[in-house]
C-alpha positions as CSV (number, residue, x, y, z in Angstrom):
1,M,171.7,102.5,185.8
2,S,174.1,100.1,185.4
3,F,175.1,97.9,188.5
4,P,178.8,96.1,188.4
5,G,178.6,92.2,188.5
6,I,174.7,92.3,188.0
7,P,174.0,91.2,184.5
8,G,170.8,92.8,182.7
9,A,170.9,95.8,185.2
10,G,169.8,98.8,183.6
11,S,169.4,97.3,180.0
12,V,167.4,98.2,177.6
13,P,164.3,95.9,176.9
14,G,165.1,93.5,174.1
15,G,169.3,94.5,174.4
16,S,172.0,92.4,174.3
17,D,171.9,91.8,178.2
18,M,168.8,89.8,177.7
19,A,170.3,87.5,174.9
20,G,171.3,85.0,177.8
21,M,168.0,84.9,179.0
22,S,165.6,82.1,178.3
23,E,162.3,83.3,176.8
24,Q,160.4,83.0,179.7
25,E,162.9,85.4,181.5
26,Q,162.6,87.6,179.0
27,Q,158.6,87.9,178.9
28,I,158.9,88.4,182.9
29,V,161.1,91.3,182.5
30,K,159.5,92.9,179.8
31,A,156.2,92.3,182.0
32,M,158.0,94.3,185.0
33,Q,158.8,96.7,183.1
34,A,155.6,97.5,181.5
35,T,154.2,97.6,184.7
36,M,156.8,99.9,186.1
37,E,156.2,102.4,183.6
38,S,152.2,102.4,183.5
39,C,150.8,104.7,185.7
40,A,149.0,102.1,187.3
41,G,151.7,100.5,188.4
42,K,153.6,103.4,189.4
43,T,150.5,104.3,191.4
44,V,150.0,101.2,193.4
45,I,153.9,101.2,193.9
46,S,154.3,104.6,195.4
47,G,150.9,104.0,197.3
48,G,152.6,100.6,198.7
49,M,155.9,102.5,199.7
50,G,154.3,105.2,201.2
51,F,152.4,102.8,203.3
52,A,155.6,101.0,204.2
53,F,157.6,104.3,205.3
54,G,154.6,106.0,207.1
55,G,154.4,103.0,209.2
56,L,157.9,103.1,210.1
57,F,157.9,106.9,210.3
58,G,154.7,106.5,212.6
59,L,156.7,103.8,214.6
60,F,159.6,106.1,215.4
61,M,157.6,109.2,216.5
62,S,155.2,107.4,218.3
63,S,158.2,106.2,220.3
64,M,159.4,109.4,221.0
65,S,156.1,110.5,222.6
66,Y,156.4,109.6,226.0
67,D,154.0,110.4,229.0
68,T,156.2,111.9,231.9
69,P,155.0,110.5,235.5
70,L,154.4,114.5,235.9
71,S,151.5,114.5,233.5
72,A,148.0,113.5,234.6
73,Q,148.0,110.9,231.9
74,G,151.6,109.7,233.2
75,Q,150.0,109.5,236.3
76,Q,147.5,107.2,235.7
77,L,149.9,104.8,233.5
78,T,152.6,104.6,236.2
79,N,149.8,103.3,238.5
80,L,148.8,100.2,236.1
81,P,150.8,97.1,236.1
82,L,153.9,96.5,233.7
83,R,152.4,94.2,231.9
84,Q,149.2,96.8,230.9
85,Q,151.6,99.6,230.5
86,L,153.3,97.7,227.9
87,R,149.8,96.8,226.2
88,H,148.9,100.7,226.4
89,G,152.3,101.2,224.8
90,F,152.0,98.7,222.2
91,R,148.6,99.8,221.6
92,D,149.4,103.4,220.8
93,M,152.3,102.6,218.7
94,S,150.4,100.4,216.3
95,S,147.4,102.9,215.8
96,R,149.9,105.7,215.2
97,S,152.0,103.6,212.7
98,Y,148.8,102.6,210.8
99,S,147.6,106.2,210.5
100,S,150.7,107.7,209.5
101,A,151.3,104.6,207.0
102,K,147.5,105.5,205.7
103,N,148.5,109.0,205.4
104,F,151.6,108.6,203.5
105,G,150.2,105.9,201.2
106,L,147.7,108.1,200.0
107,I,150.1,110.9,199.4
108,G,152.1,108.8,197.7
109,A,149.6,107.2,195.4
110,I,147.7,110.4,194.7
111,F,150.8,112.2,193.8
112,A,152.6,109.4,191.9
113,G,149.3,108.8,189.8
114,T,148.6,112.3,189.1
115,E,152.1,113.2,188.0
116,C,152.0,109.9,185.6
117,C,148.8,111.0,184.3
118,I,149.6,114.7,183.6
119,E,153.2,113.8,181.8
120,S,151.3,111.0,179.8
121,Y,149.1,114.0,178.8
122,R,151.5,116.7,178.1
123,A,154.5,113.9,176.8
124,K,156.7,115.8,178.6
125,S,158.9,115.2,181.4
126,D,159.8,118.5,183.3
127,W,159.2,120.2,186.7
128,K,156.0,121.3,185.7
129,N,154.3,118.1,186.0
130,G,155.5,117.5,189.6
131,V,154.2,121.2,190.4
132,S,150.9,120.6,189.1
133,A,150.7,117.1,190.7
134,G,151.8,118.4,194.0
135,C,149.0,121.1,193.8
136,I,146.2,118.3,192.9
137,T,147.4,116.3,195.6
138,G,147.7,119.3,198.1
139,G,144.4,120.4,197.3
140,T,142.6,117.1,197.2
141,L,143.7,116.5,200.9
142,G,142.7,119.8,202.2
143,A,139.2,120.0,200.3
144,K,137.4,118.4,203.3
145,A,138.4,121.1,205.4
146,G,137.4,123.8,202.9
147,P,138.4,125.9,200.0
148,Q,140.9,128.2,201.8
149,A,142.5,124.9,203.3
150,A,142.4,123.4,200.0
151,A,144.2,126.7,198.2
152,V,146.8,126.6,200.8
153,G,147.4,122.5,200.6
154,C,148.0,123.3,196.8
155,V,150.6,125.9,197.3
156,G,152.5,124.0,200.0
157,F,152.6,121.1,197.9
158,A,153.2,122.5,194.8
159,A,156.1,124.6,196.5
160,F,157.4,121.2,197.9
161,S,157.3,119.6,194.5
162,A,159.1,122.4,193.1
163,A,161.7,122.3,195.7
164,I,162.4,118.7,195.5
165,D,162.5,118.7,191.6
166,A,164.9,121.7,191.4
167,F,167.1,119.8,193.8
168,M,166.8,116.5,192.0
169,R,167.2,118.0,188.5
170,R,170.3,120.2,189.5
171,Q,173.5,119.8,187.5
172,T,176.0,118.3,189.1
173,D,179.8,118.8,188.8
C-alpha cells in the first residue's frame, strides 16, 4: 500500500525507496518487516491489539449497563454517598474492561498464531487457512465446557472466519 507524501511507505525491502536511508535506518526497516512477517510477531501484535480493542469495548459496554433505582441493586447504590457510587461504578467499569481485554487478546493471539502456522505449513494464502484457524480457536476456547461446546465453538468460529474471509476477498467493481 502506498501513501502519498510518505517516502518508503509500501516499499519492497531493498527497493529504491530505501536508497535515501542510512544503513542503520535500512536495518531497522528490515527488522520491522521481518517481525511483521514472522508468526511470533503476528501473534504478539494481534494479541496486543485484541487486548486494546477489548479494553475499549469492555469500557463501552460497561458504561451502557446501568442500574436503575427500581432494581434491588440500584436501590442499594442510590443510598450510598456520591463518592462511593462513583467508586463502585469505576471499579465495575475497570473489571469489565480488563475481562474483555483479556478475552479479546486471547482470541486474537490464538487465531493469528494458528492461521500463520497453517499458512506457513500449507504455503498457501487462501480461505482454508482462516476457516481452519477459526475452528481451532473456537474449539480451544470451548474445550473447557466439554466436547459439545468445543464442537459448537469450532463450527461458529469457522463460519464467522469464512464469512469475514469471503467479505474481505471479494472482487470490487
